[in-house]
C-alpha positions as CSV (number, residue, x, y, z in Angstrom):
1,X,-12.9,-12.8,3.9
2,X,-10.7,-9.9,5.0
3,X,-7.0,-10.0,4.3
4,X,-4.3,-8.3,6.3
5,X,-2.2,-6.1,4.1
6,X,0.5,-6.0,6.8
7,X,0.7,-9.8,6.7
8,X,0.7,-9.9,2.9
9,X,3.6,-7.3,2.9
10,X,5.5,-9.2,5.6
11,X,5.3,-12.5,3.6
12,X,6.6,-11.3,0.3
13,X,9.7,-13.6,0.4
14,X,7.3,-16.5,0.2
15,X,5.1,-15.5,-2.7
16,X,6.6,-12.5,-4.5
17,X,10.0,-13.9,-5.4
18,X,8.7,-16.8,-7.5
19,X,6.3,-14.4,-9.4
20,X,9.2,-12.1,-10.2
21,X,11.5,-14.9,-11.3
22,X,8.7,-16.1,-13.7
23,X,8.3,-12.6,-15.1
24,X,12.1,-12.3,-15.6
25,X,12.3,-15.6,-17.4
26,X,9.2,-14.6,-19.5
27,X,7.7,-18.0,-19.0
28,X,3.9,-17.5,-19.2
29,X,3.0,-21.0,-18.1
30,X,5.3,-20.7,-15.1
31,X,3.9,-17.2,-14.3
32,X,0.4,-18.6,-14.3
33,X,1.4,-21.4,-12.0
34,X,3.3,-19.1,-9.6
35,X,0.4,-16.5,-9.5
36,X,-2.1,-19.3,-8.8
37,X,0.1,-20.5,-6.0
38,X,0.7,-17.0,-4.6
39,X,-3.1,-16.3,-4.5
40,X,-3.7,-19.6,-2.7
41,X,-0.8,-18.8,-0.3
42,X,-2.2,-15.3,0.5
43,X,-5.7,-16.5,0.9
44,X,-4.6,-19.2,3.3
45,X,-2.0,-17.3,5.4
46,X,-2.9,-13.6,5.4
47,X,-6.2,-13.4,7.2
48,X,-6.9,-10.6,9.5
49,X,-7.1,-11.4,13.2
50,X,-10.4,-10.8,14.9
51,X,-10.5,-7.4,16.6
52,X,-12.0,-6.8,20.0
53,X,-15.2,-5.0,20.0
54,X,-13.5,-1.9,21.4
55,X,-11.2,-1.7,18.4
56,X,-13.6,-2.6,15.6
57,X,-14.5,1.1,15.0
58,X,-10.8,1.8,14.3
59,X,-10.6,-0.7,11.4
60,X,-10.0,0.5,7.9
61,X,-13.4,-0.6,6.8
62,X,-15.1,1.3,9.7
63,X,-13.2,4.5,8.9
64,X,-14.0,4.1,5.2
65,X,-17.7,3.6,5.9
66,X,-17.7,6.7,8.2
67,X,-16.0,8.8,5.5
68,X,-18.5,7.6,2.8
69,X,-21.6,8.2,5.1
């Protein structure tokens, strides 16, 4: 599963704020719950869109593979 870093960054109001509040309150049990929820939220909502075949060589993974070749 590929995740879109742009979508993750754009959705920080949804998942980042509860994690930060838990850290600020120093509640370990709440932090665990919020992190678990945040991971589920990101996994569900931040998938990359399928690229057309013409653009697939421009993906981060394709560029990275080319540099490591």
